[in-house]
N, C-alpha and C positions, 0 to 999 in steps of 0.2 A: 277540138283541132289538135291536132298531132304537127308539131314543128319537125321540119325536113331537114337534115344534114345535108351542109353541101361538101361535096367531092369533087376533087379534079385529078383526070387523067392524063399527064403528061408524056409521052411519048421520048426516049432520049435514048439513041443509038447505041452509042457507047460514052464509058466512065470516061471522057474524054471532062479536063476541068471546064472549061469555057462553055461548052454544050451544057453541062449538068447545071453551071450556075442560071445558065438561062433559062432552064429548066425549071428549077425551082422558082424562081421569079418570076416566071409567067403562070403556073401553077398557085402561086399566092397568090398572085393579082387575078388570075379567075374566081377566088373566095372572099375576094374584095378587099385585097393589099394587107401589105405588114402592119401600119398601124391599128388593125383589128385586133392582131394577138401582142404588139409590141410596143413599148413605149420608152421613149429615149429614156437612159439610167436603171431601169427594169434587172435586174440581175437574174441569171439565167443559167441552168445547169445543162449541158448537153450531155445524154445515155447514148453512147454509140451503139449500144446493145451487144458488147466483145462476147457474152456467153463462155465459149471456151478459147478466143485469141485465136482462132483459123487464121489463115493465107487469106488474103480478097480472093483469089480465085476459088477460093470452097464456098464464095456464095454465104458464110455463116452470119457473118457479122455486117453491121453498117457498112456498104464502101467508103473507103476514106476521105471520094471525091464529094459524094453527100454530108459527109460528113462536114470536110470544105466548105462547102454551096451555103448549106445552111450556117454554119457558123457565122459566115462573110451576110448573109442579108442579115442575118440579127445583130450584128459589129455595126453595119451601115444602117440601119434603125438606130442605132444608138443603143443598144442592151449593152450590160457588162457580162460578159459569157467565161462560163469555168466547164470543165467538163469532169468527167469523171466513169467509172462504172464498179461494179462488184461482181467479174465472172463467175460462175458456175464452177469453173476448174482454176485454179492456181491463183495468184496474183493480178490487182489489175495491171501494175506496170509492165508486168509481161505481156499481159493479154492485150493492152494497146499498141504496144511494139509490133508483136504480130500480127495485130490487125492493120498496122500502118496507118492510127492515129493516133502514135507518140509525138508525131513531128507538128502537130498546128500551136500556131502563135495563141493559142489559151488558154487559161492559166489550170491549171491540174487541180483536182480534189479529189479525197477519197470519199467514198456511195457506204 
């Protein structure tokens, strides 16, 4: 018998921080809750997929609202969060700045 993978699709009309956070939380709840994925004290590195460090309007990278929401949910679950990326072009720091993910109150690491 084949195991089935769960997927949650949640509509989110705009990249408004509270709306994105609620959608992320709802999706995780539909999958069985955050405790299935994260335990307090887990060390997690978020990779925002900077690629080329484009502005958020170009939809090339993970939107900062999604990045913030996921980080918030993980921190709320007690995880120790870091973030970093290795973009295709340029340096991580400049790519993170252009993408809007550099301002997060999460420890940056080099990948």
